[in-house]
Gaussian input, Z-matrix of N, CA and C with variables (Angstrom, degrees):
# hf/3-21g

backbone

0 1
 N
 C     1     B1
 C     2     B2     1     A1
 N     3     B3     2     A2     1     D1
 C     4     B4     3     A3     2     D2
 C     5     B5     4     A4     3     D3
 N     6     B6     5     A5     4     D4
 C     7     B7     6     A6     5     D5
 C     8     B8     7     A7     6     D6
 N     9     B9     8     A8     7     D7
 C    10    B10     9     A9     8     D8
 C    11    B11    10    A10     9     D9
 N    12    B12    11    A11    10    D10
 C    13    B13    12    A12    11    D11
 C    14    B14    13    A13    12    D12
 N    15    B15    14    A14    13    D13
 C    16    B16    15    A15    14    D14
 C    17    B17    16    A16    15    D15
 N    18    B18    17    A17    16    D16
 C    19    B19    18    A18    17    D17
 C    20    B20    19    A19    18    D18
 N    21    B21    20    A20    19    D19
 C    22    B22    21    A21    20    D20
 C    23    B23    22    A22    21    D21
 N    24    B24    23    A23    22    D22
 C    25    B25    24    A24    23    D23
 C    26    B26    25    A25    24    D24
 N    27    B27    26    A26    25    D25
 C    28    B28    27    A27    26    D26
 C    29    B29    28    A28    27    D27
 N    30    B30    29    A29    28    D28
 C    31    B31    30    A30    29    D29
 C    32    B32    31    A31    30    D30
 N    33    B33    32    A32    31    D31
 C    34    B34    33    A33    32    D32
 C    35    B35    34    A34    33    D33
 N    36    B36    35    A35    34    D34
 C    37    B37    36    A36    35    D35
 C    38    B38    37    A37    36    D36
 N    39    B39    38    A38    37    D37
 C    40    B40    39    A39    38    D38
 C    41    B41    40    A40    39    D39
 N    42    B42    41    A41    40    D40
 C    43    B43    42    A42    41    D41
 C    44    B44    43    A43    42    D42
 N    45    B45    44    A44    43    D43
 C    46    B46    45    A45    44    D44
 C    47    B47    46    A46    45    D45
 N    48    B48    47    A47    46    D46
 C    49    B49    48    A48    47    D47
 C    50    B50    49    A49    48    D48
 N    51    B51    50    A50    49    D49
 C    52    B52    51    A51    50    D50
 C    53    B53    52    A52    51    D51
 N    54    B54    53    A53    52    D52
 C    55    B55    54    A54    53    D53
 C    56    B56    55    A55    54    D54
 N    57    B57    56    A56    55    D55
 C    58    B58    57    A57    56    D56
 C    59    B59    58    A58    57    D57
 N    60    B60    59    A59    58    D58
 C    61    B61    60    A60    59    D59
 C    62    B62    61    A61    60    D60
 N    63    B63    62    A62    61    D61
 C    64    B64    63    A63    62    D62
 C    65    B65    64    A64    63    D63
 N    66    B66    65    A65    64    D64
 C    67    B67    66    A66    65    D65
 C    68    B68    67    A67    66    D66
 N    69    B69    68    A68    67    D67
 C    70    B70    69    A69    68    D68
 C    71    B71    70    A70    69    D69
 N    72    B72    71    A71    70    D70
 C    73    B73    72    A72    71    D71
 C    74    B74    73    A73    72    D72
 N    75    B75    74    A74    73    D73
 C    76    B76    75    A75    74    D74
 C    77    B77    76    A76    75    D75
 N    78    B78    77    A77    76    D76
 C    79    B79    78    A78    77    D77
 C    80    B80    79    A79    78    D78
 N    81    B81    80    A80    79    D79
 C    82    B82    81    A81    80    D80
 C    83    B83    82    A82    81    D81
 N    84    B84    83    A83    82    D82
 C    85    B85    84    A84    83    D83
 C    86    B86    85    A85    84    D84
 N    87    B87    86    A86    85    D85
 C    88    B88    87    A87    86    D86
 C    89    B89    88    A88    87    D87
 N    90    B90    89    A89    88    D88
 C    91    B91    90    A90    89    D89
 C    92    B92    91    A91    90    D90
 N    93    B93    92    A92    91    D91
 C    94    B94    93    A93    92    D92
 C    95    B95    94    A94    93    D93
 N    96    B96    95    A95    94    D94
 C    97    B97    96    A96    95    D95
 C    98    B98    97    A97    96    D96
 N    99    B99    98    A98    97    D97
 C   100   B100    99    A99    98    D98
 C   101   B101   100   A100    99    D99
 N   102   B102   101   A101   100   D100
 C   103   B103   102   A102   101   D101
 C   104   B104   103   A103   102   D102
 N   105   B105   104   A104   103   D103
 C   106   B106   105   A105   104   D104
 C   107   B107   106   A106   105   D105
 N   108   B108   107   A107   106   D106
 C   109   B109   108   A108   107   D107
 C   110   B110   109   A109   108   D108
 N   111   B111   110   A110   109   D109
 C   112   B112   111   A111   110   D110
 C   113   B113   112   A112   111   D111
 N   114   B114   113   A113   112   D112
 C   115   B115   114   A114   113   D113
 C   116   B116   115   A115   114   D114
 N   117   B117   116   A116   115   D115
 C   118   B118   117   A117   116   D116
 C   119   B119   118   A118   117   D117
 N   120   B120   119   A119   118   D118
 C   121   B121   120   A120   119   D119
 C   122   B122   121   A121   120   D120
 N   123   B123   122   A122   121   D121
 C   124   B124   123   A123   122   D122
 C   125   B125   124   A124   123   D123
 N   126   B126   125   A125   124   D124
 C   127   B127   126   A126   125   D125
 C   128   B128   127   A127   126   D126
 N   129   B129   128   A128   127   D127
 C   130   B130   129   A129   128   D128
 C   131   B131   130   A130   129   D129
 N   132   B132   131   A131   130   D130
 C   133   B133   132   A132   131   D131
 C   134   B134   133   A133   132   D132
 N   135   B135   134   A134   133   D133
 C   136   B136   135   A135   134   D134
 C   137   B137   136   A136   135   D135
 N   138   B138   137   A137   136   D136
 C   139   B139   138   A138   137   D137
 C   140   B140   139   A139   138   D138
 N   141   B141   140   A140   139   D139
 C   142   B142   141   A141   140   D140
 C   143   B143   142   A142   141   D141
 N   144   B144   143   A143   142   D142
 C   145   B145   144   A144   143   D143
 C   146   B146   145   A145   144   D144
 N   147   B147   146   A146   145   D145
 C   148   B148   147   A147   146   D146
 C   149   B149   148   A148   147   D147
 N   150   B150   149   A149   148   D148
 C   151   B151   150   A150   149   D149
 C   152   B152   151   A151   150   D150
 N   153   B153   152   A152   151   D151
 C   154   B154   153   A153   152   D152
 C   155   B155   154   A154   153   D153
 N   156   B156   155   A155   154   D154
 C   157   B157   156   A156   155   D155
 C   158   B158   157   A157   156   D156
 N   159   B159   158   A158   157   D157
 C   160   B160   159   A159   158   D158
 C   161   B161   160   A160   159   D159
 N   162   B162   161   A161   160   D160
 C   163   B163   162   A162   161   D161
 C   164   B164   163   A163   162   D162
 N   165   B165   164   A164   163   D163
 C   166   B166   165   A165   164   D164
 C   167   B167   166   A166   165   D165
 N   168   B168   167   A167   166   D166
 C   169   B169   168   A168   167   D167
 C   170   B170   169   A169   168   D168
 N   171   B171   170   A170   169   D169
 C   172   B172   171   A171   170   D170
 C   173   B173   172   A172   171   D171
 N   174   B174   173   A173   172   D172
 C   175   B175   174   A174   173   D173
 C   176   B176   175   A175   174   D174
 N   177   B177   176   A176   175   D175
 C   178   B178   177   A177   176   D176
 C   179   B179   178   A178   177   D177
 N   180   B180   179   A179   178   D178
 C   181   B181   180   A180   179   D179
 C   182   B182   181   A181   180   D180
 N   183   B183   182   A182   181   D181
 C   184   B184   183   A183   182   D182
 C   185   B185   184   A184   183   D183
 N   186   B186   185   A185   184   D184
 C   187   B187   186   A186   185   D185
 C   188   B188   187   A187   186   D186
 N   189   B189   188   A188   187   D187
 C   190   B190   189   A189   188   D188
 C   191   B191   190   A190   189   D189
 N   192   B192   191   A191   190   D190
 C   193   B193   192   A192   191   D191
 C   194   B194   193   A193   192   D192
 N   195   B195   194   A194   193   D193
 C   196   B196   195   A195   194   D194
 C   197   B197   196   A196   195   D195
 N   198   B198   197   A197   196   D196
 C   199   B199   198   A198   197   D197
 C   200   B200   199   A199   198   D198
 N   201   B201   200   A200   199   D199
 C   202   B202   201   A201   200   D200
 C   203   B203   202   A202   201   D201
 N   204   B204   203   A203   202   D202
 C   205   B205   204   A204   203   D203
 C   206   B206   205   A205   204   D204
 N   207   B207   206   A206   205   D205
 C   208   B208   207   A207   206   D206
 C   209   B209   208   A208   207   D207
 N   210   B210   209   A209   208   D208
 C   211   B211   210   A210   209   D209
 C   212   B212   211   A211   210   D210
 N   213   B213   212   A212   211   D211
 C   214   B214   213   A213   212   D212
 C   215   B215   214   A214   213   D213
 N   216   B216   215   A215   214   D214
 C   217   B217   216   A216   215   D215
 C   218   B218   217   A217   216   D216
 N   219   B219   218   A218   217   D217
 C   220   B220   219   A219   218   D218
 C   221   B221   220   A220   219   D219

   B1=1.5158
   B2=1.5473
   B3=1.3554
   B4=1.3835
   B5=1.6182
   B6=1.2871
   B7=1.3952
   B8=1.5611
   B9=1.3464
   B10=1.4369
   B11=1.5512
   B12=1.2846
   B13=1.4902
   B14=1.5314
   B15=1.2167
   B16=1.4963
   B17=1.5827
   B18=1.3896
   B19=1.3667
   B20=1.4960
   B21=1.2801
   B22=1.4640
   B23=1.5219
   B24=1.2331
   B25=1.5804
   B26=1.5589
   B27=1.2284
   B28=1.5084
   B29=1.6548
   B30=1.3421
   B31=1.5344
   B32=1.5738
   B33=1.3784
   B34=1.4052
   B35=1.5624
   B36=1.3493
   B37=1.4992
   B38=1.5225
   B39=1.2601
   B40=1.5161
   B41=1.5429
   B42=1.3642
   B43=1.3544
   B44=1.5436
   B45=1.3494
   B46=1.3980
   B47=1.4700
   B48=1.3010
   B49=1.4579
   B50=1.6202
   B51=1.2764
   B52=1.5025
   B53=1.5807
   B54=1.3416
   B55=1.4438
   B56=1.4958
   B57=1.3672
   B58=1.4336
   B59=1.5718
   B60=1.4333
   B61=1.3236
   B62=1.4974
   B63=1.3718
   B64=1.4596
   B65=1.5112
   B66=1.4790
   B67=1.4534
   B68=1.4758
   B69=1.2545
   B70=1.3588
   B71=1.4817
   B72=1.3777
   B73=1.4549
   B74=1.6146
   B75=1.2602
   B76=1.4220
   B77=1.5188
   B78=1.3814
   B79=1.3366
   B80=1.5349
   B81=1.4349
   B82=1.4028
   B83=1.3803
   B84=1.2795
   B85=1.4914
   B86=1.5643
   B87=1.3753
   B88=1.4975
   B89=1.4974
   B90=1.3993
   B91=1.3730
   B92=1.5406
   B93=1.3487
   B94=1.3754
   B95=1.4553
   B96=1.4602
   B97=1.4436
   B98=1.5418
   B99=1.3219
   B100=1.5000
   B101=1.5426
   B102=1.4151
   B103=1.3907
   B104=1.5396
   B105=1.2956
   B106=1.5184
   B107=1.4890
   B108=1.3257
   B109=1.4395
   B110=1.5641
   B111=1.3512
   B112=1.5525
   B113=1.4405
   B114=1.3143
   B115=1.4473
   B116=1.5601
   B117=1.3828
   B118=1.4846
   B119=1.5049
   B120=1.3094
   B121=1.4613
   B122=1.6430
   B123=1.3075
   B124=1.5873
   B125=1.4717
   B126=1.2961
   B127=1.5017
   B128=1.5388
   B129=1.2764
   B130=1.5070
   B131=1.5131
   B132=1.2276
   B133=1.4876
   B134=1.5276
   B135=1.4563
   B136=1.3622
   B137=1.6772
   B138=1.4148
   B139=1.4657
   B140=1.3852
   B141=1.4171
   B142=1.4601
   B143=1.4417
   B144=1.4264
   B145=1.4572
   B146=1.4770
   B147=1.2767
   B148=1.3755
   B149=1.6013
   B150=1.1890
   B151=1.4633
   B152=1.5485
   B153=1.3566
   B154=1.5817
   B155=1.6391
   B156=1.2907
   B157=1.3811
   B158=1.6097
   B159=1.3257
   B160=1.4927
   B161=1.5398
   B162=1.3006
   B163=1.4913
   B164=1.4819
   B165=1.4102
   B166=1.4370
   B167=1.5347
   B168=1.3385
   B169=1.5164
   B170=1.5928
   B171=1.3893
   B172=1.4347
   B173=1.4330
   B174=1.3780
   B175=1.5297
   B176=1.6388
   B177=1.2996
   B178=1.5165
   B179=1.4701
   B180=1.4667
   B181=1.4468
   B182=1.4554
   B183=1.3667
   B184=1.4179
   B185=1.5234
   B186=1.3301
   B187=1.3691
   B188=1.6811
   B189=1.2870
   B190=1.4710
   B191=1.5764
   B192=1.2520
   B193=1.5800
   B194=1.4365
   B195=1.2876
   B196=1.4716
   B197=1.6439
   B198=1.2334
   B199=1.4709
   B200=1.4186
   B201=1.3776
   B202=1.4808
   B203=1.5058
   B204=1.3623
   B205=1.4614
   B206=1.4399
   B207=1.3269
   B208=1.4706
   B209=1.5318
   B210=1.3418
   B211=1.4226
   B212=1.4496
   B213=1.2892
   B214=1.4794
   B215=1.5390
   B216=1.3704
   B217=1.4584
   B218=1.4614
   B219=1.2093
   B220=1.4150
   B221=1.4220
   A1=106.84
   A2=104.96
   A3=108.55
   A4=121.48
   A5=110.68
   A6=117.16
   A7=114.94
   A8=113.57
   A9=112.99
   A10=107.37
   A11=116.58
   A12=121.23
   A13=112.71
   A14=109.71
   A15=115.26
   A16=118.39
   A17=111.37
   A18=116.59
   A19=111.79
   A20=114.07
   A21=124.04
   A22=110.31
   A23=116.51
   A24=121.23
   A25=109.47
   A26=123.79
   A27=131.21
   A28=102.79
   A29=114.51
   A30=119.36
   A31=102.52
   A32=119.64
   A33=122.23
   A34=110.59
   A35=110.42
   A36=119.47
   A37=112.07
   A38=118.36
   A39=128.67
   A40=112.60
   A41=114.32
   A42=117.41
   A43=120.25
   A44=113.53
   A45=122.03
   A46=116.32
   A47=115.77
   A48=123.16
   A49=116.32
   A50=115.67
   A51=116.02
   A52=100.23
   A53=115.22
   A54=115.69
   A55=111.85
   A56=112.62
   A57=124.40
   A58=101.33
   A59=118.18
   A60=120.10
   A61=114.63
   A62=117.28
   A63=120.09
   A64=112.57
   A65=118.16
   A66=115.53
   A67=112.99
   A68=122.86
   A69=125.06
   A70=112.71
   A71=111.22
   A72=120.17
   A73=111.91
   A74=114.72
   A75=124.55
   A76=108.53
   A77=119.45
   A78=126.98
   A79=112.05
   A80=113.93
   A81=116.38
   A82=117.21
   A83=119.43
   A84=124.35
   A85=109.26
   A86=110.78
   A87=112.26
   A88=116.49
   A89=116.70
   A90=114.78
   A91=110.16
   A92=116.39
   A93=121.58
   A94=119.33
   A95=117.49
   A96=123.14
   A97=105.17
   A98=111.86
   A99=117.81
   A100=106.92
   A101=118.64
   A102=119.76
   A103=110.60
   A104=119.19
   A105=126.97
   A106=105.16
   A107=124.90
   A108=124.01
   A109=108.29
   A110=108.25
   A111=110.58
   A112=119.01
   A113=117.34
   A114=124.71
   A115=111.59
   A116=110.20
   A117=116.61
   A118=108.31
   A119=118.46
   A120=121.29
   A121=112.33
   A122=109.60
   A123=111.77
   A124=105.21
   A125=121.92
   A126=122.15
   A127=113.20
   A128=118.10
   A129=121.86
   A130=117.74
   A131=118.90
   A132=120.55
   A133=110.97
   A134=117.99
   A135=111.60
   A136=111.63
   A137=111.67
   A138=114.17
   A139=114.66
   A140=112.37
   A141=111.42
   A142=116.40
   A143=120.30
   A144=121.50
   A145=108.14
   A146=122.20
   A147=123.14
   A148=110.92
   A149=116.68
   A150=120.04
   A151=111.13
   A152=109.18
   A153=115.94
   A154=104.57
   A155=114.76
   A156=118.16
   A157=111.31
   A158=117.03
   A159=118.55
   A160=118.16
   A161=109.35
   A162=118.88
   A163=109.28
   A164=117.94
   A165=123.49
   A166=104.99
   A167=119.09
   A168=122.50
   A169=111.60
   A170=114.89
   A171=116.88
   A172=120.55
   A173=111.99
   A174=121.06
   A175=109.35
   A176=110.09
   A177=112.83
   A178=115.74
   A179=115.00
   A180=118.33
   A181=112.33
   A182=115.35
   A183=121.78
   A184=114.39
   A185=114.25
   A186=126.33
   A187=111.76
   A188=110.80
   A189=119.51
   A190=105.57
   A191=118.48
   A192=118.45
   A193=112.09
   A194=121.85
   A195=123.67
   A196=107.90
   A197=120.51
   A198=117.10
   A199=119.05
   A200=119.04
   A201=127.84
   A202=109.64
   A203=117.43
   A204=120.03
   A205=111.47
   A206=118.04
   A207=123.99
   A208=109.35
   A209=116.91
   A210=119.47
   A211=114.90
   A212=122.50
   A213=121.42
   A214=113.63
   A215=113.68
   A216=114.56
   A217=114.06
   A218=121.92
   A219=135.73
   A220=108.38
   D1=141.23
   D2=172.59
   D3=-100.62
   D4=-12.19
   D5=179.05
   D6=-69.16
   D7=-32.01
   D8=-173.72
   D9=-161.60
   D10=174.07
   D11=177.42
   D12=-85.35
   D13=162.69
   D14=173.43
   D15=-66.07
   D16=-27.04
   D17=176.44
   D18=-70.96
   D19=-37.92
   D20=175.51
   D21=-63.83
   D22=-52.17
   D23=176.68
   D24=-58.58
   D25=-42.30
   D26=175.69
   D27=-53.72
   D28=-51.59
   D29=-169.48
   D30=-65.27
   D31=-36.91
   D32=-178.20
   D33=-64.43
   D34=-50.07
   D35=179.64
   D36=-53.76
   D37=-40.47
   D38=-177.26
   D39=-81.95
   D40=-5.36
   D41=-179.56
   D42=76.80
   D43=9.73
   D44=179.51
   D45=-82.68
   D46=-19.13
   D47=170.63
   D48=-127.90
   D49=156.08
   D50=177.05
   D51=-123.06
   D52=138.15
   D53=-176.69
   D54=-87.55
   D55=150.03
   D56=176.27
   D57=-69.02
   D58=161.36
   D59=171.60
   D60=-61.83
   D61=-34.14
   D62=174.60
   D63=-61.91
   D64=-39.82
   D65=177.03
   D66=-77.41
   D67=-24.01
   D68=168.61
   D69=-55.36
   D70=-54.01
   D71=-179.84
   D72=-56.66
   D73=-40.80
   D74=179.45
   D75=-60.31
   D76=-54.52
   D77=-177.65
   D78=-58.73
   D79=-44.04
   D80=174.48
   D81=-63.64
   D82=-40.81
   D83=177.72
   D84=-57.47
   D85=-46.15
   D86=-178.06
   D87=-65.24
   D88=-26.41
   D89=-179.71
   D90=-103.14
   D91=8.43
   D92=170.40
   D93=75.40
   D94=35.64
   D95=179.43
   D96=-131.53
   D97=159.25
   D98=173.96
   D99=-67.25
   D100=150.85
   D101=-175.27
   D102=-67.12
   D103=-34.35
   D104=175.21
   D105=-59.50
   D106=-43.40
   D107=-179.07
   D108=-53.29
   D109=-55.78
   D110=-179.47
   D111=-60.56
   D112=-36.46
   D113=174.36
   D114=-58.53
   D115=-50.76
   D116=-178.35
   D117=-64.35
   D118=-43.67
   D119=178.47
   D120=-55.59
   D121=-38.38
   D122=-176.71
   D123=-72.82
   D124=-30.14
   D125=-178.41
   D126=-82.81
   D127=-24.17
   D128=179.33
   D129=-110.69
   D130=7.01
   D131=-171.12
   D132=-66.78
   D133=-27.93
   D134=-179.70
   D135=-108.14
   D136=19.56
   D137=174.63
   D138=-94.33
   D139=156.93
   D140=174.27
   D141=-73.57
   D142=172.58
   D143=-176.60
   D144=-60.70
   D145=-39.81
   D146=-178.68
   D147=-68.65
   D148=-37.94
   D149=175.84
   D150=-63.88
   D151=-38.59
   D152=-177.83
   D153=-66.07
   D154=-45.55
   D155=-177.59
   D156=-62.96
   D157=-43.36
   D158=169.39
   D159=-52.51
   D160=-46.50
   D161=-179.01
   D162=-60.35
   D163=-44.16
   D164=-175.42
   D165=-66.90
   D166=-44.48
   D167=-178.58
   D168=-62.92
   D169=-38.04
   D170=172.19
   D171=-64.04
   D172=-44.74
   D173=175.27
   D174=-57.19
   D175=-46.65
   D176=176.00
   D177=-55.44
   D178=-47.86
   D179=178.07
   D180=-59.19
   D181=-47.89
   D182=-175.66
   D183=-58.03
   D184=-38.38
   D185=179.08
   D186=-64.63
   D187=-46.35
   D188=175.98
   D189=-61.77
   D190=-49.18
   D191=178.37
   D192=-61.09
   D193=-45.99
   D194=178.66
   D195=-63.52
   D196=-36.03
   D197=174.76
   D198=-56.31
   D199=-25.12
   D200=179.82
   D201=-65.53
   D202=-20.91
   D203=-176.70
   D204=-98.43
   D205=-1.80
   D206=-176.36
   D207=-108.52
   D208=101.74
   D209=-174.49
   D210=-60.16
   D211=-25.38
   D212=178.89
   D213=-99.90
   D214=18.14
   D215=-176.09
   D216=-79.58
   D217=149.63
   D218=-179.83
   D219=-3.17

């Protein structure tokens, strides 16, 4: 991995460190996923399929709501 050391990754896995957004982006790039994918996975890893579906639907709704406040949005 180029984004960070094995020691740092181990500390993340054990919950002794929390990554900055820059580190999260670097880790995501190293494993070939979008940073949001990695973040969503971290939040949903222990949820049931139904709970994951509900979380995805909520995020989609909230993104649509937030877009209303962005004059340059889609």
